[in-house]
C-alpha positions in Angstrom: 2.7 39.0 12.6 2.7 36.7 16.0 4.3 33.2 15.9 1.3 32.5 16.4 -0.7 33.6 13.3 2.4 32.5 11.0 1.7 28.7 12.5 -1.7 28.6 11.5 -1.1 30.3 7.7 1.8 27.5 7.7 -1.0 25.1 8.9 -3.4 25.9 5.8 -0.9 26.2 3.4 0.0 22.2 4.5 -2.3 19.7 1.9 -4.2 17.2 3.8 -3.0 14.1 4.0 -4.5 11.4 5.4 -2.6 9.8 8.1 0.1 6.3 7.2 0.9 3.6 9.2 4.6 4.9 10.0 5.7 1.5 11.2 4.6 -1.2 8.6 4.6 -3.2 11.8 1.5 -1.5 12.6 -0.9 -3.3 10.4 -1.9 -6.9 11.5 -1.5 -7.9 7.5 0.2 -7.5 4.5 -2.7 -4.2 4.3 -5.4 -2.9 5.7 -8.5 -0.7 4.9 -8.8 3.3 5.5 -12.0 3.7 3.5 -12.3 2.9 -0.1 -7.8 3.2 0.2 -6.5 -0.1 0.1 -2.8 0.5 2.5 0.3 -2.4 0.8 3.4 -2.7 3.0 5.4 -4.7 -0.1 8.4 -6.3 0.0 9.8 -5.4 -3.7 12.3 -7.5 -5.9 13.4 -6.0 -8.6 15.7 -7.1 -11.8 13.1 -10.3 -11.5 12.6 -12.8 -14.4 9.2 -12.4 -14.5 6.6 -9.4 -13.4 4.7 -11.2 -10.1 3.0 -10.4 -7.0 3.7 -13.1 -4.2 2.7 -14.6 -1.4 2.4 -12.1 2.0 6.3 -12.3 3.8 5.7 -11.3 7.6 4.1 -8.3 7.2 4.4 -7.5 3.3 3.8 -8.7 0.4 6.0 -9.7 -2.0 6.0 -8.0 -5.3 8.5 -9.0 -8.3 9.1 -6.7 -11.1 11.3 -7.3 -14.4 12.5 -3.3 -14.2 16.1 -2.7 -12.9 16.5 -0.6 -9.3 18.2 2.8 -11.1 16.9 5.7 -9.6 13.1 4.7 -9.0 12.7 3.0 -12.1 12.2 -0.3 -10.8 9.3 1.2 -8.1 7.1 3.4 -11.4 7.5 0.2 -13.3 5.5 -1.8 -10.6 3.3 1.3 -10.0 1.8 0.5 -13.7 2.0 -2.9 -13.3 0.3 -3.4 -10.3 -2.2 -0.1 -11.6 -3.4 -2.7 -13.8 -3.8 -6.2 -11.8 -6.3 -3.4 -9.4 -7.7 -2.0 -12.2 -7.1 1.2 -11.0 -5.0 4.6 -12.9 -2.0 5.1 -11.9 -2.8 8.1 -10.1 -4.6 6.2 -8.2 -1.6 4.4 -6.6 0.5 6.6 -4.2 4.2 5.5 -3.0 4.0 6.8 0.7 7.5 5.1 1.8 10.2 3.4 0.0 10.4 5.1 -3.7 14.3 4.2 -3.4 14.3 0.8 -1.7 12.5 -2.2 -1.5 10.5 -1.9 1.6 7.9 0.1 0.2 3.6 0.9 1.8 1.3 2.4 -1.8 -2.5 3.6 -1.0 -4.0 2.6 -3.8 -7.2 4.3 -4.5 -10.8 2.7 -4.4 -8.9 -0.4 -6.2 -11.4 -2.2 -8.8 -9.7 -5.3 -8.7 -7.8 -7.5 -5.7 -5.7 -10.2 -7.3 -6.6 -13.5 -6.3 -3.6 -13.1 -3.6 -4.9 -10.1 -2.1 -8.6 -11.4 -2.2 -7.5 -15.2 -0.7 -6.0 -13.1 2.5 -8.9 -10.6 2.4 -11.7 -13.6 2.8 -10.0 -15.7 5.7 -10.0 -12.0 7.5 -13.1 -11.4 6.9 -14.1 -15.3 8.4 -12.1 -15.1 11.0 -13.9 -11.5 12.2 -16.8 -13.1 11.2 -16.5 -15.9 13.6 -14.8 -13.9 16.5 -18.8 -11.7 16.4 -20.0 -15.0 16.7 -18.2 -16.4 19.1 -18.1 -13.2 21.2 -22.5 -13.9 21.4 
């Protein structure tokens, strides 16, 4: 088997993974949309007093969870917490980066609900885009 055929065989075995924003600074905000998938850059706070979605901090959204950061349990707990907040299944949230780190990137498939902190930012961005389009005319 030639090298070329081995390479193409390997390519067919790899899953079709959508592009990831490898650098969180590529996002202008703490979130971005790819079709019906919401991409969130998160600054996690484990061992917090309560579970909460906080305010944006630069290009990340602060999210606090009560679970201790032991072996990825805080991230797993955060995924369960966010599944309830976005009204999606736990399987619809993918931890792209940062499973064992406070800096994370999540992909949430087809969220049925946007928490107020994200809805507010989303509304502001839509209004800014609308204003810029009108200004160009």
